[in-house]
Each structure stands twice: as structure tokens, then as C-alpha cells.
C-alpha positions in Angstrom: 61.3 13.0 30.9 60.1 9.4 30.9 57.5 10.2 33.5 56.2 13.1 31.5 56.0 10.9 28.4 54.2 8.2 30.3 51.8 10.7 31.7 51.1 12.1 28.2 50.7 8.6 26.8 48.1 7.7 29.6 46.2 10.9 28.9 46.1 10.2 25.2 44.8 6.6 25.9 42.2 8.0 28.2 41.1 10.5 25.6 40.9 7.8 23.0 38.9 5.6 25.3 36.5 8.5 26.0 36.0 9.2 22.3 35.5 5.5 21.5 32.9 5.1 24.3 31.2 8.3 23.1 31.0 7.1 19.5 29.7 3.7 20.6 27.1 5.4 22.8 26.0 7.6 19.9 25.7 4.6 17.5 23.7 2.6 20.1 21.4 5.6 20.7 20.9 6.0 17.0 20.0 2.3 16.6 17.6 2.6 19.6 16.0 5.7 18.1 15.6 4.1 14.7 13.9 1.0 16.2 11.8 3.1 18.5 11.3 6.1 16.3 7.6 6.5 17.2 8.7 7.5 20.8 10.5 10.5 19.2 7.8 11.5 16.7 6.1 14.8 17.5 2.3 14.5 17.9 -0.2 16.9 19.4 -3.6 15.8 18.3 -5.5 13.4 20.5 -6.1 10.9 17.7 -2.6 11.5 16.3 -1.0 10.8 19.7 -3.0 7.7 20.2 -1.9 6.1 17.0 1.6 7.4 17.0 2.3 5.2 20.1 3.0 1.5 19.7 -0.2 -0.5 19.8 -1.2 -3.1 22.4 -0.2 -6.2 20.4 3.1 -8.1 20.5 4.5 -8.6 17.0 6.1 -11.5 15.2 7.7 -11.8 11.8 8.1 -14.5 9.1 10.1 -14.3 5.9 9.4 -16.3 2.7 11.6 -16.8 -0.3 9.7 -15.2 -3.2 11.6 -17.2 -5.8 12.1 -14.0 -7.7 15.4 -12.1 -8.1 13.7 -8.7 -8.1 11.3 -9.3 -5.2 13.8 -11.4 -3.1 11.6 -12.2 -0.2 8.3 -11.5 1.4 8.6 -10.2 5.0 5.4 -10.5 7.0 4.8 -8.8 10.3 1.7 -9.8 12.3 0.2 -9.7 15.8 1.7 -12.7 17.7 -1.7 -13.7 18.9 -2.6 -14.6 15.3 -0.9 -18.0 15.7 -3.4 -19.1 18.4 -6.4 -17.2 17.2 -9.3 -17.9 14.8 -9.6 -14.2 14.0 -9.0 -12.8 10.5 -6.7 -9.8 10.4 -6.7 -6.9 7.9 -3.6 -6.4 5.7 -1.4 -3.5 4.6 1.1 -4.2 1.8 4.0 -1.8 1.5 5.9 -0.4 -1.5 9.5 0.6 -1.0 11.2 3.8 -2.0 14.0 3.7 -4.5 16.9 1.5 -3.4 15.2 0.4 -0.2 14.1 -3.0 0.9 11.8 -4.4 3.6 14.6 -4.2 6.2 14.6 -0.4 5.7 11.0 -0.2 6.9 11.2 -2.9 9.6 10.5 -0.7 12.6 7.7 1.1 10.7 6.0 -2.2 9.7 6.5 -3.7 13.1 4.8 -0.7 14.7 1.9 -0.9 12.2 1.3 -4.6 13.1 1.1 -3.7 16.8 -2.3 -2.1 15.8 -3.7 -5.4 14.6 -2.6 -5.5 11.0 -0.7 -8.0 8.9 2.0 -5.9 7.3 3.8 -7.2 4.3 7.0 -5.9 2.6 9.4 -7.2 0.0 12.9 -6.4 -1.3 12.0 -4.9 -4.6 14.1 -1.7 -4.9 12.2 -0.4 -7.9 8.6 -0.8 -7.1 7.1 1.9 -9.5 5.0 -0.4 -11.8 3.2 -2.1 -8.9 4.1 -5.5 -10.3 5.8 -6.7 -7.0 2.7 -5.5 -5.1 0.6 -7.7 -7.3 2.8 -10.6 -6.5 2.4 -9.9 -2.8 -1.4 -10.1 -3.0 -1.1 -13.4 -4.9 1.2 -14.6 -2.2 -1.3 -13.7 0.5 -4.2 -15.3 -1.3 -2.1 -18.5 -1.5 -1.0 -18.5 2.1 -4.6 -17.9 3.2 -5.5 -21.3 1.6 -2.5 -23.3 2.7 -3.6 -25.6 5.6 -0.1 -25.8 6.9 0.4 -22.0 6.9 0.1 -20.0 10.1 -2.0 -17.6 8.0 -4.5 -20.2 6.9 -7.9 -18.5 6.8 -6.6 -15.7 9.0 -6.0 -13.1 6.4 -9.0 -10.7 5.8 -8.8 -10.4 2.1 -11.8 -8.1 2.1 -9.8 -5.5 4.0 -6.5 -4.9 2.2 -4.8 -1.5 2.4 -1.8 -0.3 0.4 1.0 2.1 1.4 4.1 3.4 -0.2 6.9 5.9 0.2 8.6 7.9 -2.5 8.8 5.7 -5.6 6.4 3.6 -3.7 3.8 6.3 -4.4 3.7 5.6 -8.2 3.8 1.9 -7.2 0.6 2.0 -5.2 -1.2 4.1 -7.8 -0.2 1.7 -10.5 -1.1 -1.3 -8.4 -4.7 -0.3 -7.9 -5.2 0.9 -11.5 -3.1 -1.5 -13.6 -2.6 -4.8 -11.8 -5.0 -7.8 -11.9 -5.8 -7.8 -8.2 -5.9 -4.0 -7.8 -9.6 -4.1 -7.2 -9.0 -6.0 -3.9 -7.4 -3.0 -2.3 -9.8 -1.0 -0.1 -7.7 2.0 1.1 -4.5 3.8 0.0 -1.8 5.9 1.6 1.3 7.4 0.0 4.0 9.4 1.8 6.0 11.8 -0.4 4.9 10.2 -3.7 7.1 11.0 -6.6 5.6 13.9 -8.5 4.3 13.7 -12.1 7.2 16.1 -13.1 9.8 13.5 -12.2 7.8 10.5 -13.5 7.5 12.4 -16.8 11.3 13.0 -16.9 12.2 9.4 -16.0 9.4 7.6 -17.8 10.2 3.9 -18.0 7.2 2.7 -15.9 7.2 5.7 -13.5 4.1 7.3 -15.0 0.7 6.9 -13.3 -2.9 8.1 -13.8 -4.2 8.9 -10.3 -7.6 10.0 -11.8 -8.3 6.2 -12.1 -7.9 5.6 -8.4 -11.3 4.9 -7.0 -10.6 4.1 -3.3 -10.1 6.3 -0.2 -6.7 8.0 -0.7 -4.5 9.8 1.8 -1.4 11.7 0.5 1.2 13.4 2.6 4.6 15.1 2.3 7.0 17.3 4.3 7.9 20.9 3.9 11.6 20.2 3.9 13.7 21.0 0.8 13.9 17.5 -0.7 10.2 17.1 -0.7 9.1 20.7 -1.3 11.8 22.1 -3.6 11.0 25.7 -4.7 9.2 25.2 -8.0 5.6 26.2 -7.9 4.3 24.3 -10.9 5.0 21.3 -13.1 6.1 23.6 -15.9 9.2 24.8 -14.1 12.2 22.8 -15.0 14.9 22.0 -12.5 17.7 24.5 -13.2 20.7 24.7 -10.8 22.0 27.8 -12.6 18.8 29.7 -12.0 18.2 28.2 -8.6 15.0 26.3 -9.6 14.5 22.9 -7.9 11.6 20.5 -8.4 11.1 18.7 -5.1 10.2 15.0 -5.0 6.7 15.7 -3.7 6.1 19.5 -3.7 2.8 21.2 -2.8 1.8 21.6 -6.4 2.0 17.8 -6.8 -0.1 17.1 -3.8 -2.7 19.6 -5.0 -2.6 18.3 -8.5 -3.2 14.7 -7.4 -6.0 15.8 -5.0 -7.8 17.6 -7.9 -7.4 14.6 -10.2 -8.8 12.1 -7.7 -12.5 11.5 -8.2 -14.9 13.5 -6.0 -16.7 10.2 -5.3 -13.9 8.9 -3.1 -12.7 10.1 0.3 -9.5 12.0 -0.3 -7.1 13.9 2.0 -3.8 15.7 1.5 -1.5 17.2 4.2 2.1 18.4 4.7 3.9 18.2 8.0 6.1 21.1 9.0 9.9 20.7 9.3 9.8 17.2 7.9 11.7 16.0 4.9 11.6 13.2 2.4 13.6 10.5 4.2 11.5 10.6 7.3 8.1 11.5 6.0 6.6 8.0 6.2 7.6 7.8 9.9 6.5 11.3 10.8 2.9 10.6 9.5 2.5 7.2 11.0 -0.1 8.3 13.6 -2.5 9.6 11.0 -1.6 6.8 8.5 -2.5 4.2 11.1 -5.7 6.1 12.0 -6.6 6.1 8.2 -6.2 2.3 8.0 -7.9 1.7 11.3 -10.8 3.7 10.0 -11.1 2.1 6.6 -10.0 -1.5 7.3 -11.1 -2.0 10.9 -14.2 0.2 10.8 -13.2 2.6 13.7 -15.3 5.7 13.0 -13.7 7.6 15.9 -10.3 7.3 14.1 -12.0 8.6 10.9 -13.1 11.8 12.5 -9.5 13.1 12.3 -9.9 13.5 8.5 -13.2 15.2 8.4 -13.6 18.8 7.2 -12.7 21.0 10.2 -11.4 17.8 12.0 -8.3 17.2 14.0 -5.9 17.0 11.1 -7.1 20.3 9.7 -6.7 22.0 13.1 -3.3 20.4 14.0 -0.6 23.0 14.4 2.1 20.6 13.1 0.5 20.4 9.7 -0.4 22.8 6.8 -2.0 22.7 3.4 -4.6 20.2 4.5 -7.4 19.5 2.0 -10.2 17.0 2.6 -13.6 16.2 1.1 -14.7 14.0 4.0 -17.8 15.2 5.9 -18.0 14.1 9.6 
């Protein structure tokens, strides 16, 4: 009997060990996948594939105390070569989604900097007014003039882009239309920007007037249920009893924002199939990067992806593409 019990005990221990090893392996793989998400992002277009991959620059990061309880800190990712270079680098400042901080987007902003950008985030978890983005630009202006800063005269303040995810959508719209240094921003990107239905319901600084945005604007979302919902217009109210759900960034919202943007600016909207709200900013990173490479680094080849009849419009992974850009 003792031998049987010992055998059973050993088998149980082995099974527990196997389970523990399996769980640890899954956790390590999940962490690896999160840090290297771009390796697992589906891309089929030539330009999309090029810019979905990690760029050719090593990346470093510096953090600065913002001396502000809301903003917390400024996290700045940049090409490592900047420290020994006399070159100026274009900038992309990033607006967090609700409840998120710069650490949430660390792999994403590291990846972006590998393409030659200074990428800046902060720890504001409620970015909607654009106020913390305004403070980021002030911070960059100051660092560019500090002789003891590694960024002294290395920040290209004539080429600033702005990007946001979820609540960060209203944030970037409000930054460029309502904040003092909004006119310094040259190009805009928003992933799954909160729709005007939700901003109307929540009020309290969520509202935005995208018709006043006067710079190149690229807006994206996924077709998953959190983004898309099933409501087909702003007038439909979320009603669980009747099965009506307003998504965070449904098709009607993208189309509404596209129509409200001035015809005088380059504007593009697109949805990626089988992508939902939480991952939308990562799933579009190839075309987002191409957008900023085009507008902030002057690469016209990257810009061809967004032309009428161009790569994005023909890409089988996307739908509902609209653009007013002529090749």
C-alpha cells in the first residue's frame, strides 16, 4: 500500500511540475509576444510589411519627472545614435487610452523610434482634453534649448506628429484645435478614437470638433465588436434589452469624422478586419509609421500607400477605406 501511495504521490508531483512549467512557459511567451508584437502582426502590402517590421535603429529611453500628479512622467524613446549625432529627429507624441500609461505602450513606442523618431509618452490616464499633450510639447521645446540635455538642438520642432488610442483620439483632436502649441503639429493619427456618441454621453471635456483639424489626418479602427458595435448611426442609443450596442469607434463614426474634416487636408480612414479595440493601435502600426515617415520625414514612396487606388485601398486585410489623396 505504501508503495502505491508513494507512486501516486510522485505522479501527482510530476503532474504539478508539468503544469507549473507549462504556465511559466505560457507567461514567458505572452511577455515575449507583447514586447515583439510586430513580429506577429499580419501584413500583406509591400509598404505595410516594410513598416510593420522593426526599423534599423537601436532605441534608448529616458524618463523625466513631470512635476505634475496627473502627467506623472515623460517617457522619451529615441534612436540611440542621437546621443552622438548632430542630426535633428522628428517627433511623435502619444496620447494614452483610458486608464493606460506610457508603460502600456512601451513596445509600440520603442518600435516607432526604431524608424528614426523621438517618441514621447506620459502617464496621464485621462488624456481627452489634450492638456497633457500640450505640456509634452512645452517639455520638448525646453529640452531642445537645454545645453546639458542629450536632446539639445536635436529635436526637429518643425516636424511633430501626434498619435492617440481610444480616449487618446479626442485628446489629439483637442490638442491640435484647442491647445496653445497645437499649430506646431504637422500630422495626426488616431486608432479607435472614441466616437461623438460616447463623447456626447460622457461630456466633461470629451467633446471635440474635428472640423477644425487642418493637418493631414489618418483614422483607423477594427471590425471587432468593441470597436464596431452594431449601431449604424449616432442616433441609436445603446440598449441591452433590444440588443443595440454603440461601439467605441464604429464605421459611422469614422465616416462622420472623415466627412467633417476639411477637403483641403489629406485625410484617410480604414478598418482592419478581425481586429478589436485593445489591439487596434498595434495592428495598424505599419501604415501608421508609413504615414509619419511620409509627412515628417518626407518619404514620398511611403505616402503612395494612402493614395486613391493605392496599396491600402487594395489591401485584403482592410475594408471601408476612404482617401482624398491623389498619387
